[in-house]
Backbone bond lengths (Angstrom), bond angles and torsions (degrees), N, CA, C in turn:
res aa  C-N    CA-C-N  psi(-1)  N-CA   C-N-CA  omega(-1)  CA-C   N-CA-C  phi
1 A - - - 1.456 - - 1.528 110.51 -
2 L 1.334 116.81 -39.88 1.458 120.17 179.61 1.527 110.56 -65.26
3 Q 1.330 116.92 -41.29 1.460 120.63 179.61 1.532 110.59 -64.05
4 E 1.341 117.53 -39.35 1.459 120.74 177.85 1.530 110.77 -63.74
5 T 1.323 116.68 -41.52 1.460 121.07 178.17 1.522 110.27 -63.00
6 E 1.314 117.27 -43.14 1.459 121.93 179.13 1.531 110.58 -62.92
7 Q 1.332 117.62 -41.26 1.461 121.37 178.03 1.525 110.88 -65.28
8 T 1.307 117.92 -36.91 1.461 122.03 177.79 1.524 110.39 -65.38
9 V 1.316 116.99 -42.38 1.465 121.42 178.27 1.523 110.21 -62.45
10 V 1.324 117.98 -46.26 1.461 121.85 -179.87 1.529 110.48 -62.24
11 A 1.320 117.33 -42.33 1.466 121.36 179.98 1.528 111.62 -63.74
12 A 1.330 117.28 -27.60 1.465 121.18 -177.97 1.530 113.13 -84.49
13 L 1.319 118.28 -8.23 1.456 121.39 -179.11 1.525 110.63 -71.62
14 P 1.333 117.58 146.41 1.471 120.04 178.20 1.531 111.47 -61.78
15 E 1.328 115.68 152.30 1.468 122.02 177.18 1.523 111.45 -79.37
16 S 1.334 116.33 -24.40 1.460 119.66 -179.51 1.529 109.82 -147.97
17 Y 1.316 114.24 161.18 1.465 122.14 179.71 1.517 108.30 -132.16
18 L 1.335 117.16 142.30 1.456 122.07 177.09 1.524 109.50 -113.94
19 V 1.316 115.40 122.45 1.460 122.37 179.22 1.526 107.51 -102.14
20 P 1.344 117.84 114.81 1.473 120.13 -178.09 1.534 112.27 -82.16
21 F 1.338 115.00 154.35 1.463 121.57 177.03 1.515 109.80 -133.78
22 E 1.327 115.44 153.29 1.467 121.41 173.98 1.525 108.54 -74.72
23 S 1.306 116.59 157.17 1.460 121.78 179.17 1.527 111.22 -58.28
24 G 1.321 116.68 129.71 1.462 122.00 177.47 1.513 115.42 72.58
25 S 1.328 118.34 6.40 1.463 121.70 -175.43 1.529 111.72 -114.08
26 D 1.321 115.11 146.73 1.468 120.25 173.29 1.533 110.78 -112.74
27 R 1.327 116.68 8.59 1.465 121.23 -178.26 1.521 111.36 -86.80
28 L 1.322 115.72 136.06 1.461 120.86 174.53 1.522 108.92 -72.70
29 N 1.327 117.25 124.16 1.461 120.09 173.83 1.534 108.04 -89.24
30 A 1.319 117.64 -175.32 1.465 121.27 -176.15 1.530 111.63 -60.99
31 V 1.331 116.48 -41.63 1.465 120.06 179.65 1.526 109.82 -64.84
32 G 1.323 116.63 -46.64 1.457 120.98 179.55 1.513 112.61 -60.77
33 L 1.323 116.23 -40.11 1.463 120.36 178.41 1.525 110.99 -65.41
34 N 1.331 116.64 -39.38 1.471 120.19 176.91 1.525 111.33 -63.21
35 V 1.332 116.86 -41.52 1.468 120.65 179.02 1.527 109.62 -64.89
36 A 1.323 117.38 -45.17 1.470 120.98 179.28 1.525 110.93 -61.99
37 T 1.312 117.54 -38.46 1.467 121.39 177.77 1.526 110.84 -65.00
38 A 1.330 116.68 -43.32 1.466 120.42 177.46 1.527 110.67 -62.73
39 A 1.327 116.86 -41.43 1.465 120.59 178.80 1.528 111.32 -65.13
40 S 1.327 117.03 -36.59 1.471 119.49 178.96 1.531 110.73 -67.23
41 R 1.324 116.94 -37.60 1.473 119.60 175.97 1.521 110.41 -63.36
42 A 1.323 115.80 -44.55 1.468 120.33 178.87 1.524 110.65 -62.32
43 A 1.316 117.10 -40.68 1.470 120.66 179.90 1.522 111.06 -63.73
44 R 1.314 116.86 -39.21 1.472 119.30 179.48 1.524 110.55 -68.22
45 L 1.331 118.38 -32.77 1.463 121.10 177.78 1.523 111.73 -76.62
46 R 1.319 117.11 -39.08 1.470 122.10 -177.66 1.526 112.96 -78.57
47 T 1.321 117.12 -32.67 1.467 124.54 -171.24 1.533 111.74 46.83
48 P 1.350 116.57 61.90 1.466 120.16 -179.37 1.528 111.75 -70.63
49 A 1.333 115.33 156.15 1.456 119.90 176.89 1.526 110.54 -67.69
50 R 1.329 116.65 -39.64 1.459 122.63 179.02 1.525 109.60 -139.13
51 I 1.316 115.39 148.53 1.462 122.12 172.61 1.523 106.27 -121.52
52 R 1.318 116.46 118.85 1.458 120.48 177.64 1.522 109.23 -91.89
53 V 1.320 114.97 128.23 1.466 122.51 178.27 1.526 105.78 -120.52
54 I 1.342 115.90 104.68 1.462 121.29 -171.30 1.519 110.05 -114.64
55 G 1.319 115.66 119.35 1.455 121.54 -179.24 1.515 112.29 -91.69
56 Y 1.341 115.56 143.88 1.464 123.49 178.04 1.518 109.84 -132.32
57 A 1.321 115.34 159.24 1.462 122.23 173.29 1.522 107.44 -132.66
58 D 1.322 116.66 163.58 1.456 117.90 174.93 1.531 108.65 -80.45
59 P 1.328 117.84 166.43 1.469 119.48 -173.89 1.523 115.72 -76.19
60 S 1.327 118.69 -2.72 1.468 119.21 178.04 1.531 109.14 -74.24
61 G 1.302 116.67 144.89 1.457 121.09 179.71 1.517 112.34 90.40
62 P 1.341 115.96 168.00 1.463 121.42 -178.28 1.545 111.75 -65.84
63 A 1.326 115.89 146.47 1.475 121.41 -178.70 1.525 111.49 -57.26
64 R 1.327 117.77 -40.81 1.466 121.25 -178.58 1.532 111.15 -62.77
65 L 1.323 116.35 -40.89 1.462 121.50 178.21 1.535 110.15 -66.05
66 N 1.334 116.15 -43.27 1.468 119.88 179.35 1.527 111.61 -62.99
67 E 1.321 116.81 -38.88 1.469 121.14 178.43 1.538 109.96 -62.68
68 A 1.323 116.46 -47.20 1.469 120.63 -179.93 1.530 111.22 -64.52
69 L 1.331 116.56 -41.82 1.460 121.07 179.99 1.532 110.65 -64.76
70 S 1.323 117.03 -42.77 1.466 119.45 179.96 1.526 111.08 -65.77
71 L 1.338 117.81 -35.50 1.461 120.99 177.05 1.527 110.77 -66.84
72 Q 1.328 117.21 -44.80 1.466 120.10 -179.52 1.524 110.89 -64.04
73 R 1.325 117.43 -38.36 1.466 120.61 176.36 1.525 110.26 -60.90
74 A 1.331 116.53 -47.47 1.466 120.66 -179.49 1.527 111.09 -62.95
75 E 1.320 117.17 -41.60 1.469 120.45 178.71 1.524 111.47 -64.62
76 N 1.331 117.46 -38.39 1.466 120.32 178.39 1.529 111.47 -66.25
77 V 1.331 117.03 -39.22 1.461 120.12 177.28 1.528 110.04 -67.55
78 A 1.333 117.44 -42.18 1.467 120.75 177.90 1.534 110.58 -59.70
79 A 1.317 116.94 -40.89 1.470 120.94 178.05 1.525 110.95 -64.22
80 A 1.333 117.16 -39.73 1.470 120.54 177.94 1.528 110.30 -65.01
81 L 1.322 117.47 -40.26 1.470 120.63 176.88 1.528 110.59 -61.80
82 A 1.324 116.35 -44.35 1.473 120.68 179.82 1.530 110.80 -63.63
83 R 1.332 117.31 -42.33 1.473 120.11 178.43 1.525 110.82 -62.68
84 A 1.333 116.47 -28.26 1.466 120.74 -178.79 1.529 112.63 -88.57
85 G 1.327 116.78 6.27 1.458 119.34 172.69 1.513 117.08 108.25
86 V 1.340 118.50 3.08 1.465 120.91 177.31 1.531 108.10 -80.46
87 T 1.314 116.37 135.56 1.468 121.10 179.12 1.531 109.04 -65.03
88 P 1.330 118.12 118.92 1.472 120.58 -176.16 1.529 113.78 -57.82
89 E 1.324 117.68 -30.27 1.463 120.70 -176.64 1.525 113.60 -65.68
90 V 1.330 118.42 -19.16 1.467 120.07 179.52 1.528 112.45 -92.71
91 I 1.336 116.77 -2.93 1.464 120.93 -177.56 1.525 110.05 -90.99
92 D 1.327 116.13 125.74 1.459 123.43 178.19 1.525 107.88 -111.76
93 V 1.333 117.10 109.68 1.461 122.68 -176.94 1.524 109.61 -92.54
94 Q 1.327 115.54 131.43 1.468 121.65 178.28 1.518 109.31 -135.19
95 A 1.340 115.55 153.04 1.464 121.62 176.52 1.515 108.44 -124.42
96 R 1.320 116.17 132.33 1.463 120.15 -179.97 1.529 112.26 -116.80
97 G 1.329 117.91 -0.13 1.464 119.00 -178.13 1.519 109.71 58.00
98 A 1.333 116.54 -132.53 1.463 120.81 179.32 1.534 111.64 -93.09
99 A 1.334 118.07 1.50 1.467 121.52 178.94 1.520 109.47 -62.10
100 G 1.301 115.88 134.98 1.463 119.56 179.58 1.515 112.85 69.86
101 A 1.335 115.76 19.09 1.464 119.43 -177.60 1.525 110.35 -62.87
102 V 1.290 114.27 137.86 1.451 121.86 173.49 1.522 106.84 -104.01
103 E 1.311 116.83 -170.14 1.466 120.06 -177.55 1.523 111.11 -49.87
104 D 1.317 116.63 -45.82 1.468 120.60 176.97 1.520 107.55 -117.07
105 G 1.318 116.54 90.79 1.452 120.91 -176.47 1.518 114.37 -75.91
106 R 1.315 117.91 -5.62 1.468 120.99 -176.42 1.527 109.33 -80.84
107 R 1.340 115.47 83.84 1.455 118.53 -174.35 1.527 110.60 -158.35
108 V 1.314 114.27 166.88 1.463 122.39 168.25 1.515 105.73 -126.18
109 E 1.316 115.54 132.69 1.460 121.50 177.93 1.526 108.66 -103.67
110 I 1.324 115.35 130.94 1.467 122.10 177.63 1.527 106.91 -111.55
111 T 1.330 117.24 122.76 1.462 120.99 177.71 1.525 109.43 -130.77
112 F 1.317 114.97 153.69 1.465 122.25 -178.96 1.523 110.02 -108.11
113 D 1.323 117.08 133.66 1.459 123.18 176.30 1.516 109.50 -117.31
114 G 1.302 115.20 126.07 1.468 120.41 174.76 1.458 115.93 78.50
């Protein structure tokens, strides 16, 4: 019965998490830290083969700056996941700059594979 309950909890966890950022910033704010903490708990319950941490920026500013900013955001989120107990070797950090930007492109997306 306990194992069934645990499987139900894992099945109810989100498939992805969005960590928001302030404009021009790569620092995790309180909301972002809470999201990263929730994602780390989910990762420990799911034990995925890979965790993709993909950084984005909004389209304002030069492409090179947006690429660097999106990478730093993703690296900061990956570090927060590792500090919260996620095995660093399963984290795949990517930067997309303003590519695929949505209304608020200032974010990092965390997804679980496998």
